Structures are given as structure tokens and as C-alpha cells.
N, C-alpha and C positions, 0 to 999 in steps of 0.2 A: 520060920524065918534064919539065916543068920547072921551071925553078927560079926563086926571088926573088931578085936583088941586095937588102938590106939599106941604104940609108949612111942613117947620123944626118947629123940641119941643124941640128940645136938642141938645145943643152943640159940635162939635167935633170936641174940647181939650183932648188929652187925644185918642185919636183913630187913627186907622189905616192911613197911607197916601192915597191906594190905596177907603177908606170911604169922606177922607178929598178932594177928587180928585174927587171923586161920585159927592157928592156936590155940588161940585163947577160947571160940568157938565149939572147938573140940572140947573143951576140958584140960589145955593143958597148960601148966605155969610154969616147967619147971622141968630138966632133963630125970630123969628116970620116971616122972608121971603118966598112967596107965587113962584109958577112959574106954570100952566098950558100946557101940554104935552097935543101930540097930546097917543089916546092909544096903542105906537106898541110893539112888543117885547123887543127891541132895551130899550124901554125907565125901560118894567118892570123890567128886568134885575139892570137893577140903580138900584130900591127903591129898588127890592129884596138885593141889598150889604148891604142899606143906610135904611133897615127899623126900624128900634132899635130906627132914630134920625129921622124920620120923617111920617108924618097924612097923610093918599095922601084918597082924596073926589074923586068921580066920578061924574064929568058936562053936561052939556049939549050948 
């Protein structure tokens, strides 16, 4: 199953609470943090919530 590498590139300061919570759920705490997750619909939904704060790459 493909994996997604999610990297936080912008700050969550000034964002909505649900966006800050989503970043935490993805395992991102600060700018530059990376996390790898399975490519599942739940993860895709979380990424869609914070798409303006993160970069996403597919990795094997």
C-alpha cells in the first residue's frame, strides 16, 4: 500500500482549532516536521482540511 509523506510548511498560529487539532493528529508539531501515513481515506480527509499548511508526497 502506498504511503504519504506529510510535511508541515506553514504555521498553525491564527488558524482554526480544528486545523490545529488535525495537524496534531497527523503527528505534526512545528514547521519542518514530517510524518508518514498509509494512503487511506481518513488520512486524505485530514490532509484536505489543512492542505494550505502542508506538502504531501507519495513514497514507497
